N, C-alpha and C positions, 0 to 999 in steps of 0.2 A: 483518535483512539476510540472515541464513542462509536464512530462508524464501523470500526473493526469489531467491536463488541456486538453491535446491532446485527452485523452480518453473520457472526458466529451464532448468535441466538436464533436468528431466523432460519439459518441452515439446519440447526439442531431441531428446531420446532417443526420445520417442514419435513425433516426425516422422520420425526415421531408421528406426525399426521399421516405420512405415507405408510409407515408400518402399521399403525392402528387401522387405517382404512383397509389395508390388505387383510389384516387379522379379522376384521368384522365383516368383510365382504363389501365394503363401500368403495366402489370404483371412483366415485366423485371425490371422496375424502383423500384417497390415495393419490389421485391426479392433482388435487389442490396442494397436497403436501409436497409432491415431487416438483411442482411448479415453484412453490415458495422456496424450496431448497436450492433449486437451480438458479433462481433469480438472485438469491443471497450470495451464492458462490460466484456468479458472474460479476456482481458488484465488488466482491472482495478481490477478484483477480484484476478488475479495472483499477481499483485503488492501489494495488501493489504495483501495477505497471506505471501508474501516475507517479508514485513515490520513487520508483527506480529512475524514471525520466528526470524528475526534479533533482534527484541526487546526482545524476550524471551532469546535469546542467550546472549545479553548484561546483562539482569537481572541475569542469572545464573553465568556468568563470574564475574560480579561486586560483587555479594554476596559472591562468593568464595574468591575473592581478599580481600574484606572487612573483612571477617571472619579470613582469614590467617593473614592479617595485624594486627587485634585486638589481635589474639592469640600470635603473635610474638612481639608485642609492636611496630610495624612499622606503625606509624601514617600516614605517607605519603601514604603507600600502602592501608591502611584502607580508607583514604579519596578518593583515586583514585577509589577504588572499589565502594564506595557509589555513586560517580559521575557517574560511568558506569552503575550502577543499575538504577539510576534516568534517565539516557539517554535512557535506555531500556523502562522505563515507558512512557517517552515522545514519543518515536518512535511508541509504541503500541497505544497510545492515539490519535496520529495524523491521524489514519485511520478513 
């Protein structure tokens, strides 16, 4: 969560620097701001992709566990699998 906040802050700060640089005629400030904004947005997208992948992995592992637990009559394993699958859904929805 801290990473998400940091990326949003740096994106906004970079956008502000870019706008200010353009307003005062400083190409260097505008370029630095655009670079900071782009880097923050790239990190944010990478984090989102990582969370989506981890969520899908949790879904697959959880469903596998739940199915195996149901097939073997292991209710504890089945419940753990369902919880892991639900955890994957939550992780993917948090993006």
